[in-house]
NUSE-798429 format. One line per 8 residues: number of its first residue (from 1); for each residue x, z, y of N, C-alpha, C. Coordinates in nm, 4 decimals. Layout:
NUM	X,Z,Y,X,Z,Y,X,Z,Y ~ ...
***
This chain:
1	0.0839,0.0000,-0.1178,0.0000,0.0000,0.0000,0.0886,0.0000,0.1244 ~ 0.0520,-0.0815,0.2220,0.1266,-0.0922,0.3470,0.1059,0.0329,0.4320 ~ 0.2161,0.0821,0.4885,0.2101,0.1959,0.5805,0.2417,0.1446,0.7206 ~ 0.1486,0.1676,0.8120,0.1608,0.1246,0.9506,0.1805,0.2455,1.0392 ~ 0.2774,0.2375,1.1298,0.2923,0.3393,1.2326,0.2329,0.2834,1.3611 ~ 0.1332,0.3519,1.4147,0.0660,0.3130,1.5378,0.1109,0.4054,1.6500 ~ 0.1770,0.3503,1.7510,0.2175,0.4264,1.8687,0.1236,0.3878,1.9828 ~ 0.0292,0.4746,2.0132,-0.0750,0.4471,2.1133,-0.1190,0.5784,2.1748
9	-0.1113,0.5872,2.3075,-0.1454,0.7126,2.3744,-0.2931,0.7265,2.4080 ~ -0.3689,0.6187,2.4080,-0.5116,0.6250,2.4391,-0.5885,0.6625,2.3123 ~ -0.6501,0.7798,2.3127,-0.7201,0.8299,2.1933,-0.8323,0.7387,2.1472 ~ -0.9079,0.6826,2.2412,-1.0191,0.5949,2.2031,-0.9696,0.4683,2.1339 ~ -0.8688,0.4070,2.1904,-0.8122,0.2860,2.1299,-0.7521,0.3192,1.9941 ~ -0.6785,0.4279,1.9868,-0.6143,0.4672,1.8610,-0.7182,0.4937,1.7516 ~ -0.8274,0.5598,1.7867,-0.9318,0.5895,1.6880,-0.9898,0.4610,1.6296 ~ -1.0189,0.3651,1.7152,-1.0726,0.2369,1.6685,-0.9707,0.1655,1.5800
17	-0.8457,0.1611,1.6235,-0.7429,0.0914,1.5459,-0.7199,0.1562,1.4100 ~ -0.7161,0.2865,1.4070,-0.6979,0.3562,1.2789,-0.8090,0.3174,1.1830 ~ -0.9328,0.3150,1.2311,-1.0451,0.2765,1.1444,-1.0320,0.1333,1.0945 ~ -0.9965,0.0423,1.1832,-0.9814,-0.0989,1.1455,-0.8780,-0.1130,1.0348 ~ -0.7644,-0.0510,1.0521,-0.6566,-0.0650,0.9544,-0.6856,0.0104,0.8246 ~ -0.7467,0.1274,0.8335,-0.7806,0.2015,0.7121,-0.8851,0.1287,0.6291 ~ -0.9792,0.0629,0.6941,-1.0792,-0.0152,0.6203,-1.0157,-0.1306,0.5435 ~ -0.8990,-0.1728,0.5876,-0.8263,-0.2800,0.5194,-0.7240,-0.2227,0.4205
25	-0.7386,-0.0960,0.3882,-0.6535,-0.0270,0.2905,-0.5085,-0.0098,0.3346 ~ -0.4845,0.0007,0.4641,-0.3524,0.0358,0.5131,-0.3481,0.1864,0.5349 ~ -0.2347,0.2464,0.5105,-0.2128,0.3853,0.5470,-0.1640,0.3843,0.6908 ~ -0.2260,0.4645,0.7770,-0.1926,0.4632,0.9190,-0.1375,0.5982,0.9615 ~ -0.0204,0.5950,1.0213,0.0389,0.7118,1.0850,0.0229,0.6902,1.2343 ~ -0.0157,0.7921,1.3080,-0.0388,0.7750,1.4510,0.0524,0.8645,1.5314 ~ 0.1052,0.8084,1.6407,0.1879,0.8841,1.7331,0.1405,0.8542,1.8755 ~ 0.1313,0.9577,1.9614,0.0813,0.9378,2.0976,0.1877,0.8937,2.1983
33	0.3131,0.8832,2.1542,0.4206,0.8413,2.2444,0.5388,0.7933,2.1610 ~ 0.6364,0.7336,2.2281,0.7508,0.6762,2.1583,0.8380,0.7774,2.0866 ~ 0.8592,0.8930,2.1468,0.9453,0.9937,2.0836,0.8831,1.0448,1.9535 ~ 0.7538,1.0714,1.9554,0.6850,1.1158,1.8346,0.6863,1.0055,1.7297 ~ 0.6668,0.8819,1.7742,0.6694,0.7677,1.6824,0.8070,0.7536,1.6173 ~ 0.9123,0.7687,1.6951,1.0468,0.7549,1.6392,1.0752,0.8641,1.5365 ~ 1.0319,0.9853,1.5655,1.0488,1.0945,1.4688,0.9733,1.0636,1.3397 ~ 0.8529,1.0089,1.3515,0.7750,0.9720,1.2327,0.8429,0.8604,1.1550
41	0.9041,0.7674,1.2247,0.9773,0.6589,1.1580,1.0900,0.7145,1.0721 ~ 1.1629,0.8093,1.1255,1.2750,0.8677,1.0524,1.2281,0.9459,0.9300 ~ 1.1135,1.0108,0.9420,1.0633,1.0940,0.8330,0.9838,1.0152,0.7291 ~ 0.8968,0.9254,0.7748,0.7998,0.8632,0.6851,0.8311,0.7202,0.6435 ~ 0.9208,0.6533,0.7126,0.9637,0.5167,0.6784,0.8480,0.4192,0.6557 ~ 0.7662,0.3934,0.7582,0.6555,0.2979,0.7436,0.7074,0.1551,0.7266 ~ 0.6162,0.0654,0.6920,0.6504,-0.0747,0.6685,0.6443,-0.1590,0.7947 ~ 0.5557,-0.1227,0.8878,0.5314,-0.2001,1.0099,0.5043,-0.1033,1.1244
49	0.5434,-0.1440,1.2463,0.5164,-0.0647,1.3659,0.4297,-0.1469,1.4607 ~ 0.3245,-0.0840,1.5143,0.2415,-0.1426,1.6191,0.2496,-0.0480,1.7372 ~ 0.3022,-0.0965,1.8506,0.3223,-0.0082,1.9639,0.2628,-0.0615,2.0928 ~ 0.2053,0.0306,2.1675,0.1666,0.0058,2.3054,0.2962,0.0117,2.3866 ~ 0.2931,-0.0363,2.5100,0.4115,-0.0265,2.5949,0.4037,0.0908,2.6908 ~ 0.2882,0.1120,2.7527,0.2732,0.2186,2.8506,0.2321,0.3489,2.7867 ~ 0.3299,0.4333,2.7588,0.3036,0.5654,2.7002,0.3885,0.6669,2.7748 ~ 0.3468,0.7941,2.7746,0.4253,0.8978,2.8424,0.5580,0.9228,2.7696
57	0.6548,0.9718,2.8447,0.7858,1.0001,2.7846,0.8536,0.8705,2.7452 ~ 0.8900,0.8601,2.6187,0.9490,0.7353,2.5704,0.8384,0.6316,2.5574 ~ 0.8467,0.5245,2.6357,0.7444,0.4208,2.6296,0.7725,0.3249,2.5144 ~ 0.6904,0.2215,2.5028,0.7069,0.1260,2.3934,0.8381,0.0502,2.3986 ~ 0.8845,0.0175,2.5194,1.0141,-0.0510,2.5310,1.1262,0.0366,2.4758 ~ 1.1226,0.1649,2.5104,1.2230,0.2582,2.4609,1.2162,0.2755,2.3105 ~ 1.0942,0.2776,2.2570,1.0769,0.2895,2.1126,1.1354,0.1682,2.0414 ~ 1.1040,0.0493,2.0911,1.1573,-0.0721,2.0279,1.3094,-0.0721,2.0336
65	1.3647,-0.0347,2.1477,1.5108,-0.0307,2.1615,1.5724,0.0697,2.0632 ~ 1.5117,0.1871,2.0513,1.5634,0.2886,1.9588,1.5581,0.2381,1.8145 ~ 1.4502,0.1698,1.7783,1.4376,0.1163,1.6430,1.5436,0.0100,1.6184 ~ 1.5567,-0.0842,1.7104,1.6497,-0.1961,1.6908,1.7959,-0.1513,1.6862 ~ 1.8260,-0.0382,1.7483,1.9644,0.0108,1.7484,1.9936,0.1117,1.6376 ~ 1.8944,0.1462,1.5583,1.9145,0.2430,1.4504,1.9612,0.1687,1.3251 ~ 2.0651,0.2174,1.2578,2.1216,0.1442,1.1432,2.0280,0.1294,1.0236 ~ 1.9303,0.2183,1.0096,1.8402,0.2102,0.8944,1.6997,0.1624,0.9297
73	1.6725,0.1455,1.0567,1.5389,0.1039,1.1003,1.5378,-0.0310,1.1713 ~ 1.6539,-0.0816,1.2070,1.6645,-0.1989,1.2931,1.5961,-0.3240,1.2438 ~ 1.5688,-0.3324,1.1148,1.5069,-0.4539,1.0597,1.3564,-0.4404,1.0364 ~ 1.2954,-0.3321,1.0866,1.1507,-0.3134,1.0716,1.0729,-0.4155,1.1532 ~ 0.9629,-0.4668,1.1000,0.8763,-0.5529,1.1803,0.8008,-0.4703,1.2847 ~ 0.8016,-0.5191,1.4094,0.7379,-0.4490,1.5205,0.6455,-0.5456,1.5938 ~ 0.5225,-0.5007,1.6179,0.4290,-0.5761,1.7007,0.3983,-0.4944,1.8257 ~ 0.3943,-0.5617,1.9395,0.3542,-0.5000,2.0655,0.2051,-0.5275,2.0849
81	0.1321,-0.4229,2.1255,-0.0102,-0.4346,2.1565,-0.0301,-0.3720,2.2933 ~ -0.0435,-0.4558,2.3964,-0.0432,-0.4019,2.5315,-0.1217,-0.4882,2.6286 ~ -0.1654,-0.4259,2.7336,-0.2266,-0.4953,2.8456,-0.1352,-0.4930,2.9665 ~ -0.0120,-0.4447,2.9485,0.0809,-0.4281,3.0590,0.1918,-0.5325,3.0618 ~ 0.1731,-0.6403,2.9912,0.2745,-0.7445,2.9893,0.2038,-0.8791,3.0036 ~ 0.2686,-0.9711,3.0676,0.2114,-1.1037,3.0900,0.2686,-1.2036,2.9895 ~ 0.1913,-1.3067,2.9542,0.2452,-1.4117,2.8664,0.3748,-1.4684,2.9256 ~ 0.4724,-1.4880,2.8408,0.5997,-1.5434,2.8842,0.6982,-1.4422,2.9392
89	0.6626,-1.3146,2.9420,0.7537,-1.2111,2.9922,0.8777,-1.2108,2.9039 ~ 0.9957,-1.2366,2.9596,1.1171,-1.2468,2.8778,1.1566,-1.1172,2.8084 ~ 1.1081,-1.0039,2.8582,1.1433,-0.8760,2.7959,1.0915,-0.8655,2.6530 ~ 0.9817,-0.9356,2.6235,0.9235,-0.9282,2.4895,1.0210,-0.9841,2.3867 ~ 1.0672,-1.1061,2.4067,1.1613,-1.1673,2.3126,1.2952,-1.0935,2.3133 ~ 1.3403,-1.0519,2.4308,1.4681,-0.9802,2.4408,1.4635,-0.8468,2.3672 ~ 1.3452,-0.7881,2.3549,1.3319,-0.6571,2.2906,1.3523,-0.6639,2.1396 ~ 1.3301,-0.7820,2.0821,1.3370,-0.7938,1.9370,1.2036,-0.7703,1.8699
97	1.0946,-0.7721,1.9472,0.9615,-0.7584,1.8885,0.9300,-0.8811,1.8041 ~ 0.8509,-0.8615,1.7017,0.8140,-0.9704,1.6108,0.6867,-1.0419,1.6524 ~ 0.5980,-0.9718,1.7218,0.4703,-1.0302,1.7622,0.4218,-0.9600,1.8879 ~ 0.3436,-1.0313,1.9666,0.2846,-0.9775,2.0888,0.1349,-1.0028,2.0845 ~ 0.0591,-0.8956,2.1007,-0.0865,-0.9025,2.1049,-0.1324,-0.8418,2.2364 ~ -0.2216,-0.9115,2.3060,-0.2694,-0.8655,2.4352,-0.3997,-0.7888,2.4199 ~ -0.4106,-0.6769,2.4924,-0.5358,-0.6011,2.4963,-0.6289,-0.6700,2.5946 ~ -0.7546,-0.6890,2.5614,-0.8168,-0.6631,2.4314,-0.7857,-0.7772,2.3342
105	-0.7902,-0.7454,2.2077,-0.7602,-0.8420,2.1029,-0.8620,-0.8231,1.9907 ~ -0.9145,-0.9314,1.9367,-1.0103,-0.9164,1.8263,-0.9480,-0.8409,1.7086 ~ -1.0264,-0.7536,1.6489,-0.9771,-0.6726,1.5371,-0.9204,-0.7586,1.4251 ~ -0.9842,-0.8724,1.3963,-0.9362,-0.9563,1.2860,-0.7983,-1.0165,1.3170 ~ -0.7696,-1.0413,1.4446,-0.6368,-1.0927,1.4818,-0.5331,-0.9815,1.4673 ~ -0.5679,-0.8614,1.5111,-0.4778,-0.7460,1.4939,-0.4446,-0.7253,1.3467 ~ -0.5481,-0.7226,1.2649,-0.5303,-0.6988,1.1230,-0.4475,-0.8103,1.0585 ~ -0.4792,-0.9345,1.0896,-0.4051,-1.0474,1.0326,-0.2580,-1.0424,1.0720
113	-0.2308,-1.0037,1.1953,-0.0920,-0.9953,1.2419,-0.0150,-0.8881,1.1655 ~ -0.0748,-0.7708,1.1529,-0.0083,-0.6618,1.0814,0.0116,-0.6992,0.9345 ~ -0.0869,-0.7629,0.8743,-0.0725,-0.8055,0.7347,0.0384,-0.9100,0.7195 ~ 0.0479,-1.0031,0.8145,0.1554,-1.1035,0.8094,0.2922,-1.0381,0.8240 ~ 0.3024,-0.9403,0.9112,0.4293,-0.8704,0.9284,0.4654,-0.7901,0.8040 ~ 0.3658,-0.7320,0.7396,0.3913,-0.6571,0.6161,0.4441,-0.7500,0.5077 ~ 0.3864,-0.8692,0.4973,0.4336,-0.9677,0.3983,0.5739,-1.0147,0.4349 ~ 0.5984,-1.0387,0.5634,0.7310,-1.0801,0.6099,0.8345,-0.9729,0.5762
121	0.7946,-0.8481,0.5919,0.8817,-0.7363,0.5573,0.9989,-0.7191,0.6523 ~ 1.0916,-0.6375,0.6088,1.2116,-0.6112,0.6891,1.2927,-0.7398,0.6996 ~ 1.3438,-0.7650,0.8183,1.4202,-0.8874,0.8413,1.5078,-0.8702,0.9642 ~ 1.6072,-0.9547,0.9747,1.7013,-0.9458,1.0859,1.6415,-0.9929,1.2169 ~ 1.7027,-0.9492,1.3238,1.6623,-0.9876,1.4588,1.7880,-1.0260,1.5344 ~ 1.8069,-1.1538,1.5505,1.9303,-1.2060,1.6087,1.9228,-1.2112,1.7600 ~ 1.9546,-1.1007,1.8226,1.9643,-1.0978,1.9677,1.8329,-1.1075,2.0423 ~ 1.7219,-1.1001,1.9725,1.5934,-1.1024,2.0398,1.5679,-1.2305,2.1160
129	1.5822,-1.3448,2.0509,1.5651,-1.4713,2.1216,1.4251,-1.5287,2.1093 ~ 1.3476,-1.4867,2.0131,1.2119,-1.5389,1.9968,1.1306,-1.4437,1.9116 ~ 1.0004,-1.4510,1.9272,0.9131,-1.3705,1.8431,0.9172,-1.4239,1.7007 ~ 0.9091,-1.3348,1.6034,0.9077,-1.3760,1.4629,0.7767,-1.4455,1.4280 ~ 0.6684,-1.4022,1.4898,0.5377,-1.4643,1.4693,0.4916,-1.5210,1.6021 ~ 0.4726,-1.6502,1.6068,0.4174,-1.7126,1.7268,0.2665,-1.7180,1.7096 ~ 0.1940,-1.6449,1.7901,0.0493,-1.6364,1.7782,-0.0178,-1.7059,1.8950 ~ -0.1121,-1.7881,1.8653,-0.1912,-1.8558,1.9681,-0.3220,-1.7782,1.9816
137	-0.3341,-1.7003,2.0861,-0.4518,-1.6174,2.1032,-0.5421,-1.6751,2.2104 ~ -0.6697,-1.6748,2.1826,-0.7692,-1.7210,2.2780,-0.8251,-1.5991,2.3495 ~ -0.8204,-1.5960,2.4828,-0.8748,-1.4803,2.5531,-1.0229,-1.4627,2.5237 ~ -1.0681,-1.3384,2.5240,-1.2101,-1.3087,2.5004,-1.2936,-1.3467,2.6210
***
């Protein structure tokens, strides 16, 4: 069974996402900020990370950087789920993220993305030059 770590500080959004992923038989670990998420990564070793960017303390950018620089976590698949970034923002590819999803996003697209990343599994990230999954999303 796939284990997903969800880093999201908004309780309402997190509650909905946890339900969506659990209904698809994923195990979901939740963290309200980047520091808590990183601690959970070290302890629980999930298969995929889904992170918001705007969180208190260590934000999503800091979490991605910490993951990519860690010798045992650097190859984890990471998806960004945020409303605080614009299409084409170079920081996304430079961060080493595998996928970018914009809030709001249809639940089926979120689920499909996480499932694709789980199948892709751990993989290298060569300097953060492009997203691992290129997703064509239609705004709601």
